[in-house]
N, CA, C, O and the ligand as a Tripos MOL2 file, in Angstrom:
@<TRIPOS>MOLECULE
protein
  237   235    60     0     0
PROTEIN
NO_CHARGES

@<TRIPOS>ATOM
      1 N           5.7030    2.5940   -4.6580 N.3       1 MET1
      2 CA          4.4890    3.1870   -4.7740 C.3       1 MET1
      3 C           3.3930    2.0720   -5.0110 C.2       1 MET1
      4 O           3.6870    0.9350   -5.3790 O.2       1 MET1
      5 N           2.1330    2.4920   -4.7730 N.am      2 ILE2
      6 CA          1.0210    1.5870   -5.2910 C.3       2 ILE2
      7 C           0.2660    2.1280   -6.2320 C.2       2 ILE2
      8 O          -0.0940    3.3000   -6.1300 O.2       2 ILE2
      9 N          -0.0630    1.4020   -7.2220 N.am      3 ARG3
     10 CA         -0.8270    1.8760   -8.2640 C.3       3 ARG3
     11 C          -2.1910    1.1440   -7.9580 C.2       3 ARG3
     12 O          -2.2680   -0.0810   -7.8640 O.2       3 ARG3
     13 N          -3.2590    2.0010   -7.8110 N.am      4 CYS4
     14 CA         -4.6220    1.5830   -7.7770 C.3       4 CYS4
     15 C          -5.0650    0.9290   -8.8240 C.2       4 CYS4
     16 O          -4.9330    1.3220   -9.9830 O.2       4 CYS4
     17 N          -5.6940   -0.2510   -8.4270 N.am      5 GLY5
     18 CA         -6.2390   -1.2030   -9.3150 C.3       5 GLY5
     19 C          -7.3200   -0.8150   -9.9980 C.2       5 GLY5
     20 O          -7.5480   -1.3390  -11.0880 O.2       5 GLY5
     21 N          -8.2120    0.2190   -9.4510 N.am      6 TYR6
     22 CA         -9.3670    0.5540   -9.9510 C.3       6 TYR6
     23 C          -9.2310    1.8290  -10.9780 C.2       6 TYR6
     24 O          -9.6960    1.7690  -12.1160 O.2       6 TYR6
     25 N          -8.5520    2.9890  -10.4710 N.am      7 CYS7
     26 CA         -8.3500    4.3170  -11.1420 C.3       7 CYS7
     27 C          -7.1720    4.3660  -11.9120 C.2       7 CYS7
     28 O          -7.0770    4.9660  -12.9830 O.2       7 CYS7
     29 N          -6.0410    3.5660  -11.2130 N.am      8 GLY8
     30 CA         -4.7180    3.8360  -11.9120 C.3       8 GLY8
     31 C          -3.9020    4.9010  -11.0820 C.2       8 GLY8
     32 O          -2.7350    5.0960  -11.4200 O.2       8 GLY8
     33 N          -4.3910    5.5490  -10.1040 N.am      9 TYR9
     34 CA         -3.8150    6.5130   -9.4010 C.3       9 TYR9
     35 C          -2.4480    6.0310   -8.6150 C.2       9 TYR9
     36 O          -2.5350    5.0960   -7.8190 O.2       9 TYR9
     37 N          -1.2500    6.6480   -8.8360 N.am     10 GLU10
     38 CA         -0.2740    6.1400   -7.9910 C.3      10 GLU10
     39 C           0.0310    6.9700   -6.6940 C.2      10 GLU10
     40 O           0.2460    8.1810   -6.7590 O.2      10 GLU10
     41 N           0.0400    6.3490   -5.6450 N.am     11 PHE11
     42 CA          0.4080    6.9300   -4.5330 C.3      11 PHE11
     43 C           1.3300    5.9870   -3.4400 C.2      11 PHE11
     44 O           1.5070    4.7840   -3.6290 O.2      11 PHE11
     45 N           1.8180    6.6350   -2.4150 N.am     12 SER12
     46 CA          2.7660    5.9880   -1.4480 C.3      12 SER12
     47 C           1.8870    5.4340   -0.6170 C.2      12 SER12
     48 O           0.7240    5.8180   -0.4860 O.2      12 SER12
     49 N           2.5180    4.3140    0.1010 N.am     13 GLU13
     50 CA          1.6440    3.5900    1.1600 C.3      13 GLU13
     51 C           1.3510    4.4700    2.2600 C.2      13 GLU13
     52 O           0.3030    4.3120    2.8870 O.2      13 GLU13
     53 N           2.3450    5.5790    2.6280 N.am     14 GLU14
     54 CA          1.8710    6.3580    3.5770 C.3      14 GLU14
     55 C           0.7170    7.4280    3.2580 C.2      14 GLU14
     56 O           0.0290    7.9750    4.1200 O.2      14 GLU14
     57 N           0.6330    7.6120    2.0210 N.am     15 GLU15
     58 CA         -0.4890    8.5310    1.5630 C.3      15 GLU15
     59 C          -1.8740    7.6160    1.4300 C.2      15 GLU15
     60 O          -2.9610    8.1830    1.3180 O.2      15 GLU15
     61 N          -1.7840    6.4140    1.4470 N.am     16 GLY16
     62 CA         -3.0420    5.7100    1.3280 C.3      16 GLY16
     63 C          -3.5170    5.7070    2.6340 C.2      16 GLY16
     64 O          -2.8950    6.1530    3.5980 O.2      16 GLY16
     65 N          -4.7920    5.1270    2.6660 N.am     17 ILE17
     66 CA         -5.6580    5.0020    3.8670 C.3      17 ILE17
     67 C          -5.3950    3.3920    4.2170 C.2      17 ILE17
     68 O          -5.7190    2.4780    3.4580 O.2      17 ILE17
     69 N          -4.7910    3.2300    5.4230 N.am     18 ARG18
     70 CA         -4.5160    1.9290    5.9250 C.3      18 ARG18
     71 C          -5.5110    1.3340    6.7440 C.2      18 ARG18
     72 O          -6.2070    2.1000    7.4100 O.2      18 ARG18
     73 N          -5.7130    0.0820    6.8230 N.am     19 GLY19
     74 CA         -6.2310   -0.6530    7.8010 C.3      19 GLY19
     75 C          -7.7550   -0.2640    8.0860 C.2      19 GLY19
     76 O          -8.0140    0.6590    8.8590 O.2      19 GLY19
     77 N          -8.8190   -1.0370    7.3990 N.am     20 CYS20
     78 CA        -10.1570   -0.4690    7.5590 C.3      20 CYS20
     79 C         -10.5540   -0.7190    8.9500 C.2      20 CYS20
     80 O         -11.2710    0.0980    9.5270 O.2      20 CYS20
     81 N         -10.0430   -2.0500    9.6780 N.am     21 GLY21
     82 CA        -10.3260   -2.4150   11.1440 C.3      21 GLY21
     83 C         -11.8690   -2.7920   11.1860 C.2      21 GLY21
     84 O         -12.4410   -2.8820   12.2730 O.2      21 GLY21
     85 N         -12.4570   -2.9870   10.1260 N.am     22 LYS22
     86 CA        -13.7550   -3.3980   10.1210 C.3      22 LYS22
     87 C         -14.1100   -4.7220    9.3910 C.2      22 LYS22
     88 O         -15.2630   -5.1340    9.5110 O.2      22 LYS22
     89 N         -13.2350   -5.4120    8.6590 N.am     23 CYS23
     90 CA        -13.4300   -6.5370    8.1220 C.3      23 CYS23
     91 C         -13.1490   -7.6880    8.8750 C.2      23 CYS23
     92 O         -13.3950   -8.8090    8.4300 O.2      23 CYS23
     93 N         -12.5730   -7.4670   10.1610 N.am     24 GLY24
     94 CA        -12.3510   -8.5730   11.1050 C.3      24 GLY24
     95 C         -11.3270   -9.5610   10.5890 C.2      24 GLY24
     96 O         -11.4300  -10.6940   11.0600 O.2      24 GLY24
     97 N         -10.3850   -9.3580    9.7340 N.am     25 LYS25
     98 CA         -9.3020  -10.2210    9.5440 C.3      25 LYS25
     99 C          -8.3450  -10.2470   10.6610 C.2      25 LYS25
    100 O          -7.9760   -9.2330   11.2530 O.2      25 LYS25
    101 N          -7.9180  -11.5610   10.9560 N.am     26 PRO26
    102 CA         -7.0170  -11.5400   12.1380 C.3      26 PRO26
    103 C          -5.6660  -10.7990   11.7750 C.2      26 PRO26
    104 O          -5.0240  -10.9160   10.7310 O.2      26 PRO26
    105 N          -5.3810  -10.0130   12.8700 N.am     27 GLY27
    106 CA         -3.9120   -9.2270   12.7390 C.3      27 GLY27
    107 C          -4.2640   -8.0240   12.0690 C.2      27 GLY27
    108 O          -3.3480   -7.2640   11.7550 O.2      27 GLY27
    109 N          -5.6290   -7.6790   11.7540 N.am     28 GLY28
    110 CA         -5.8220   -6.2940   11.2980 C.3      28 GLY28
    111 C          -5.7660   -6.4680    9.6440 C.2      28 GLY28
    112 O          -5.1500   -7.4010    9.1300 O.2      28 GLY28
    113 N          -6.3390   -5.6600    9.0200 N.am     29 CYS29
    114 CA         -6.5420   -5.6250    7.5820 C.3      29 CYS29
    115 C          -5.4370   -4.8470    7.1260 C.2      29 CYS29
    116 O          -5.1930   -3.7430    7.6120 O.2      29 CYS29
    117 N          -4.6300   -5.4590    6.0490 N.am     30 ARG30
    118 CA         -3.3530   -4.7340    5.7470 C.3      30 ARG30
    119 C          -3.8690   -4.1610    4.3850 C.2      30 ARG30
    120 O          -2.9120   -3.8390    3.6810 O.2      30 ARG30
    121 N          -4.8520   -3.9750    3.9040 N.am     31 MET31
    122 CA         -5.1990   -3.4650    2.6840 C.3      31 MET31
    123 C          -4.9630   -1.9000    2.8750 C.2      31 MET31
    124 O          -5.1840   -1.2930    3.9230 O.2      31 MET31
    125 N          -4.4320   -1.2920    1.5810 N.am     32 VAL32
    126 CA         -4.3560    0.0830    1.5240 C.3      32 VAL32
    127 C          -5.2560    0.8840    0.6140 C.2      32 VAL32
    128 O          -5.1230    0.8010   -0.6070 O.2      32 VAL32
    129 N          -6.1700    1.6600    1.1740 N.am     33 ARG33
    130 CA         -7.0500    2.2730    0.2470 C.3      33 ARG33
    131 C          -6.5990    3.3520   -0.5140 C.2      33 ARG33
    132 O          -5.8080    4.1380    0.0080 O.2      33 ARG33
    133 N          -7.0050    3.5320   -1.7650 N.am     34 CYS34
    134 CA         -6.7000    4.6990   -2.6020 C.3      34 CYS34
    135 C          -7.1980    5.8600   -2.0840 C.2      34 CYS34
    136 O          -8.3770    5.8700   -1.7280 O.2      34 CYS34
    137 N          -6.3470    7.1050   -1.9440 N.am     35 PRO35
    138 CA         -6.9860    8.1340   -1.3740 C.3      35 PRO35
    139 C          -8.0020    8.9610   -2.4360 C.2      35 PRO35
    140 O          -8.7420    9.8970   -2.1320 O.2      35 PRO35
    141 N          -7.8640    8.4720   -3.5070 N.am     36 ARG36
    142 CA         -8.6780    9.1390   -4.6020 C.3      36 ARG36
    143 C         -10.0630    8.3700   -4.7980 C.2      36 ARG36
    144 O         -11.0880    9.0410   -4.9140 O.2      36 ARG36
    145 N         -10.1150    7.0420   -4.8340 N.am     37 CYS37
    146 CA        -11.4360    6.3370   -5.0940 C.3      37 CYS37
    147 C         -11.6630    5.4600   -3.9700 C.2      37 CYS37
    148 O         -12.7100    4.8160   -4.0430 O.2      37 CYS37
    149 N         -10.9430    5.2740   -2.9460 N.am     38 PHE38
    150 CA        -11.1630    4.4300   -1.9390 C.3      38 PHE38
    151 C         -11.0730    2.9480   -2.2070 C.2      38 PHE38
    152 O         -11.4050    2.1700   -1.3130 O.2      38 PHE38
    153 N         -10.6360    2.4870   -3.4050 N.am     39 TYR39
    154 CA        -10.4440    1.1020   -3.6870 C.3      39 TYR39
    155 C          -9.4610    0.5460   -2.7370 C.2      39 TYR39
    156 O          -8.4250    1.1530   -2.4640 O.2      39 TYR39
    157 N          -9.7790   -0.6400   -2.2100 N.am     40 GLU40
    158 CA         -8.7050   -1.5080   -1.5390 C.3      40 GLU40
    159 C          -7.5520   -2.0020   -2.4590 C.2      40 GLU40
    160 O          -7.8000   -2.7960   -3.3660 O.2      40 GLU40
    161 N          -6.3800   -1.5690   -2.2500 N.am     41 ASN41
    162 CA         -5.2230   -2.2500   -2.8570 C.3      41 ASN41
    163 C          -4.3260   -3.1130   -1.9100 C.2      41 ASN41
    164 O          -4.2790   -2.9250   -0.6950 O.2      41 ASN41
    165 N          -3.7430   -3.9050   -2.4550 N.am     42 LEU42
    166 CA         -2.7920   -4.7500   -1.7660 C.3      42 LEU42
    167 C          -1.6150   -3.8670   -1.2140 C.2      42 LEU42
    168 O          -1.2750   -2.9560   -1.9700 O.2      42 LEU42
    169 N          -1.0130   -3.9660   -0.1640 N.am     43 PRO43
    170 CA          0.0080   -3.2390    0.1990 C.3      43 PRO43
    171 C           1.3100   -3.5860   -0.5830 C.2      43 PRO43
    172 O           1.3310   -4.6730   -1.1620 O.2      43 PRO43
    173 N           2.4730   -2.7130   -0.6620 N.am     44 GLU44
    174 CA          3.4340   -2.9410   -1.4290 C.3      44 GLU44
    175 C           4.2830   -4.3040   -0.6880 C.2      44 GLU44
    176 O           4.6410   -4.2760    0.4890 O.2      44 GLU44
    177 N           4.4980   -5.3660   -1.5250 N.am     45 PRO45
    178 CA          5.2600   -6.5440   -0.8620 C.3      45 PRO45
    179 C           6.4460   -6.1020   -0.2830 C.2      45 PRO45
    180 O           7.2010   -5.2600   -0.7690 O.2      45 PRO45
    181 N           6.5980   -6.7290    0.8350 N.am     46 GLY46
    182 CA          7.7760   -6.4980    1.6580 C.3      46 GLY46
    183 C           9.1550   -6.5810    0.9500 C.2      46 GLY46
    184 O          10.1090   -5.8360    1.1780 O.2      46 GLY46
    185 N           9.1160   -7.6060    0.0530 N.am     47 THR47
    186 CA         10.3930   -7.7250   -0.7790 C.3      47 THR47
    187 C          10.8450   -6.4990   -1.5040 C.2      47 THR47
    188 O          12.0160   -6.1220   -1.5610 O.2      47 THR47
    189 N           9.6850   -5.8310   -2.1260 N.am     48 VAL48
    190 CA         10.0130   -4.6020   -2.9110 C.3      48 VAL48
    191 C          10.3580   -3.5270   -2.0770 C.2      48 VAL48
    192 O          11.0590   -2.6580   -2.5970 O.2      48 VAL48
    193 N          10.0200   -3.3790   -0.8720 N.am     49 LYS49
    194 CA         10.4410   -2.3060    0.0330 C.3      49 LYS49
    195 C          11.8080   -2.5750    0.3460 C.2      49 LYS49
    196 O          12.6240   -1.6540    0.3420 O.2      49 LYS49
    197 N          12.1870   -3.9220    0.6570 N.am     50 LYS50
    198 CA         13.6470   -4.2270    0.9260 C.3      50 LYS50
    199 C          14.5400   -3.8680   -0.1870 C.2      50 LYS50
    200 O          15.6100   -3.3400    0.1130 O.2      50 LYS50
    201 N          14.2660   -4.0720   -1.4090 N.am     51 MET51
    202 CA         14.9220   -3.8400   -2.6440 C.3      51 MET51
    203 C          15.1700   -2.1450   -2.7020 C.2      51 MET51
    204 O          16.2560   -1.6480   -2.9990 O.2      51 MET51
    205 N          14.0660   -1.4390   -2.3930 N.am     52 LYS52
    206 CA         14.0220    0.0560   -2.6260 C.3      52 LYS52
    207 C          15.1760    0.4890   -1.3650 C.2      52 LYS52
    208 O          16.0120    1.3630   -1.5880 O.2      52 LYS52
    209 N          15.1230   -0.0770   -0.3150 N.am     53 LYS53
    210 CA         15.8000    0.4750    0.7180 C.3      53 LYS53
    211 C          17.3900    0.2700    0.4470 C.2      53 LYS53
    212 O          18.2650    1.1020    0.6870 O.2      53 LYS53
    213 N          17.5700   -1.0740   -0.1280 N.am     54 LEU54
    214 CA         18.9510   -1.4590   -0.4950 C.3      54 LEU54
    215 C          19.5030   -0.4320   -1.6790 C.2      54 LEU54
    216 O          20.6460    0.0240   -1.6760 O.2      54 LEU54
    217 N          18.5620   -0.1610   -2.6330 N.am     55 LEU55
    218 CA         18.9250    0.8390   -3.5650 C.3      55 LEU55
    219 C          19.1040    2.1460   -3.1450 C.2      55 LEU55
    220 O          19.7860    2.8990   -3.8400 O.2      55 LEU55
    221 N          18.5320    2.5820   -1.9830 N.am     56 GLU56
    222 CA         18.6780    4.0250   -1.5440 C.3      56 GLU56
    223 C          20.0760    3.9600   -0.8610 C.2      56 GLU56
    224 O          20.8500    4.9140   -0.9290 O.2      56 GLU56
    225 N          20.3720    2.8310   -0.2150 N.am     57 LYS57
    226 CA         21.6380    2.7140    0.3750 C.3      57 LYS57
    227 C          23.0450    2.9070   -0.5320 C.2      57 LYS57
    228 O          24.1080    3.4000   -0.1540 O.2      57 LYS57
    229 N          22.7040    2.3610   -1.8400 N.am     58 LEU58
    230 CA         23.5980    2.2770   -2.8560 C.3      58 LEU58
    231 C          23.9470    3.7990   -3.4420 C.2      58 LEU58
    232 O          24.9400    4.1220   -4.0950 O.2      58 LEU58
    233 N          22.9670    4.5390   -3.0640 N.am     59 LYS59
    234 CA         23.1410    6.0260   -3.7140 C.3      59 LYS59
    235 C          24.1650    6.8980   -3.2760 C.2      59 LYS59
    236 O          24.2800    8.0160   -3.7780 O.2      59 LYS59
    237 ZN         -8.0720    4.5190   -7.0110 Zn       60 ZN60
@<TRIPOS>BOND
     1     1     2 1
     2     2     3 1
     3     3     4 2
     4     3     5 am
     5     5     6 1
     6     6     7 1
     7     7     8 2
     8     7     9 am
     9     9    10 1
    10    10    11 1
    11    11    12 2
    12    11    13 am
    13    13    14 1
    14    14    15 1
    15    15    16 2
    16    15    17 am
    17    17    18 1
    18    18    19 1
    19    19    20 2
    20    19    21 am
    21    21    22 1
    22    22    23 1
    23    23    24 2
    24    23    25 am
    25    25    26 1
    26    26    27 1
    27    27    28 2
    28    27    29 am
    29    29    30 1
    30    30    31 1
    31    31    32 2
    32    31    33 am
    33    33    34 1
    34    34    35 1
    35    35    36 2
    36    35    37 am
    37    37    38 1
    38    38    39 1
    39    39    40 2
    40    39    41 am
    41    41    42 1
    42    42    43 1
    43    43    44 2
    44    43    45 am
    45    45    46 1
    46    46    47 1
    47    47    48 2
    48    47    49 am
    49    49    50 1
    50    50    51 1
    51    51    52 2
    52    51    53 am
    53    53    54 1
    54    54    55 1
    55    55    56 2
    56    55    57 am
    57    57    58 1
    58    58    59 1
    59    59    60 2
    60    59    61 am
    61    61    62 1
    62    62    63 1
    63    63    64 2
    64    63    65 am
    65    65    66 1
    66    66    67 1
    67    67    68 2
    68    67    69 am
    69    69    70 1
    70    70    71 1
    71    71    72 2
    72    71    73 am
    73    73    74 1
    74    74    75 1
    75    75    76 2
    76    75    77 am
    77    77    78 1
    78    78    79 1
    79    79    80 2
    80    79    81 am
    81    81    82 1
    82    82    83 1
    83    83    84 2
    84    83    85 am
    85    85    86 1
    86    86    87 1
    87    87    88 2
    88    87    89 am
    89    89    90 1
    90    90    91 1
    91    91    92 2
    92    91    93 am
    93    93    94 1
    94    94    95 1
    95    95    96 2
    96    95    97 am
    97    97    98 1
    98    98    99 1
    99    99   100 2
   100    99   101 am
   101   101   102 1
   102   102   103 1
   103   103   104 2
   104   103   105 am
   105   105   106 1
   106   106   107 1
   107   107   108 2
   108   107   109 am
   109   109   110 1
   110   110   111 1
   111   111   112 2
   112   111   113 am
   113   113   114 1
   114   114   115 1
   115   115   116 2
   116   115   117 am
   117   117   118 1
   118   118   119 1
   119   119   120 2
   120   119   121 am
   121   121   122 1
   122   122   123 1
   123   123   124 2
   124   123   125 am
   125   125   126 1
   126   126   127 1
   127   127   128 2
   128   127   129 am
   129   129   130 1
   130   130   131 1
   131   131   132 2
   132   131   133 am
   133   133   134 1
   134   134   135 1
   135   135   136 2
   136   135   137 am
   137   137   138 1
   138   138   139 1
   139   139   140 2
   140   139   141 am
   141   141   142 1
   142   142   143 1
   143   143   144 2
   144   143   145 am
   145   145   146 1
   146   146   147 1
   147   147   148 2
   148   147   149 am
   149   149   150 1
   150   150   151 1
   151   151   152 2
   152   151   153 am
   153   153   154 1
   154   154   155 1
   155   155   156 2
   156   155   157 am
   157   157   158 1
   158   158   159 1
   159   159   160 2
   160   159   161 am
   161   161   162 1
   162   162   163 1
   163   163   164 2
   164   163   165 am
   165   165   166 1
   166   166   167 1
   167   167   168 2
   168   167   169 am
   169   169   170 1
   170   170   171 1
   171   171   172 2
   172   171   173 am
   173   173   174 1
   174   174   175 1
   175   175   176 2
   176   175   177 am
   177   177   178 1
   178   178   179 1
   179   179   180 2
   180   179   181 am
   181   181   182 1
   182   182   183 1
   183   183   184 2
   184   183   185 am
   185   185   186 1
   186   186   187 1
   187   187   188 2
   188   187   189 am
   189   189   190 1
   190   190   191 1
   191   191   192 2
   192   191   193 am
   193   193   194 1
   194   194   195 1
   195   195   196 2
   196   195   197 am
   197   197   198 1
   198   198   199 1
   199   199   200 2
   200   199   201 am
   201   201   202 1
   202   202   203 1
   203   203   204 2
   204   203   205 am
   205   205   206 1
   206   206   207 1
   207   207   208 2
   208   207   209 am
   209   209   210 1
   210   210   211 1
   211   211   212 2
   212   211   213 am
   213   213   214 1
   214   214   215 1
   215   215   216 2
   216   215   217 am
   217   217   218 1
   218   218   219 1
   219   219   220 2
   220   219   221 am
   221   221   222 1
   222   222   223 1
   223   223   224 2
   224   223   225 am
   225   225   226 1
   226   226   227 1
   227   227   228 2
   228   227   229 am
   229   229   230 1
   230   230   231 1
   231   231   232 2
   232   231   233 am
   233   233   234 1
   234   234   235 1
   235   235   236 2
@<TRIPOS>SUBSTRUCTURE
     1 MET1         2 RESIDUE 1 A MET
     2 ILE2         6 RESIDUE 1 A ILE
     3 ARG3        10 RESIDUE 1 A ARG
     4 CYS4        14 RESIDUE 1 A CYS
     5 GLY5        18 RESIDUE 1 A GLY
     6 TYR6        22 RESIDUE 1 A TYR
     7 CYS7        26 RESIDUE 1 A CYS
     8 GLY8        30 RESIDUE 1 A GLY
     9 TYR9        34 RESIDUE 1 A TYR
    10 GLU10       38 RESIDUE 1 A GLU
    11 PHE11       42 RESIDUE 1 A PHE
    12 SER12       46 RESIDUE 1 A SER
    13 GLU13       50 RESIDUE 1 A GLU
    14 GLU14       54 RESIDUE 1 A GLU
    15 GLU15       58 RESIDUE 1 A GLU
    16 GLY16       62 RESIDUE 1 A GLY
    17 ILE17       66 RESIDUE 1 A ILE
    18 ARG18       70 RESIDUE 1 A ARG
    19 GLY19       74 RESIDUE 1 A GLY
    20 CYS20       78 RESIDUE 1 A CYS
    21 GLY21       82 RESIDUE 1 A GLY
    22 LYS22       86 RESIDUE 1 A LYS
    23 CYS23       90 RESIDUE 1 A CYS
    24 GLY24       94 RESIDUE 1 A GLY
    25 LYS25       98 RESIDUE 1 A LYS
    26 PRO26      102 RESIDUE 1 A PRO
    27 GLY27      106 RESIDUE 1 A GLY
    28 GLY28      110 RESIDUE 1 A GLY
    29 CYS29      114 RESIDUE 1 A CYS
    30 ARG30      118 RESIDUE 1 A ARG
    31 MET31      122 RESIDUE 1 A MET
    32 VAL32      126 RESIDUE 1 A VAL
    33 ARG33      130 RESIDUE 1 A ARG
    34 CYS34      134 RESIDUE 1 A CYS
    35 PRO35      138 RESIDUE 1 A PRO
    36 ARG36      142 RESIDUE 1 A ARG
    37 CYS37      146 RESIDUE 1 A CYS
    38 PHE38      150 RESIDUE 1 A PHE
    39 TYR39      154 RESIDUE 1 A TYR
    40 GLU40      158 RESIDUE 1 A GLU
    41 ASN41      162 RESIDUE 1 A ASN
    42 LEU42      166 RESIDUE 1 A LEU
    43 PRO43      170 RESIDUE 1 A PRO
    44 GLU44      174 RESIDUE 1 A GLU
    45 PRO45      178 RESIDUE 1 A PRO
    46 GLY46      182 RESIDUE 1 A GLY
    47 THR47      186 RESIDUE 1 A THR
    48 VAL48      190 RESIDUE 1 A VAL
    49 LYS49      194 RESIDUE 1 A LYS
    50 LYS50      198 RESIDUE 1 A LYS
    51 MET51      202 RESIDUE 1 A MET
    52 LYS52      206 RESIDUE 1 A LYS
    53 LYS53      210 RESIDUE 1 A LYS
    54 LEU54      214 RESIDUE 1 A LEU
    55 LEU55      218 RESIDUE 1 A LEU
    56 GLU56      222 RESIDUE 1 A GLU
    57 LYS57      226 RESIDUE 1 A LYS
    58 LEU58      230 RESIDUE 1 A LEU
    59 LYS59      234 RESIDUE 1 A LYS
    60 ZN60       237 GROUP 0 **** ****
């Protein structure tokens, strides 16, 4: 889950609005926008995702 740094709304990376495509960052913008207030949040770090996957496998 990503917690919006602006309004505190919690949403999944899939739910957020990905890649603005306008800021011209190399390789595309990886920021995820909050579906509520459109604040740009950093995507979930890959390590956290890997941990979650591992935990899911253990269930
Ligand atoms: Zn927000």
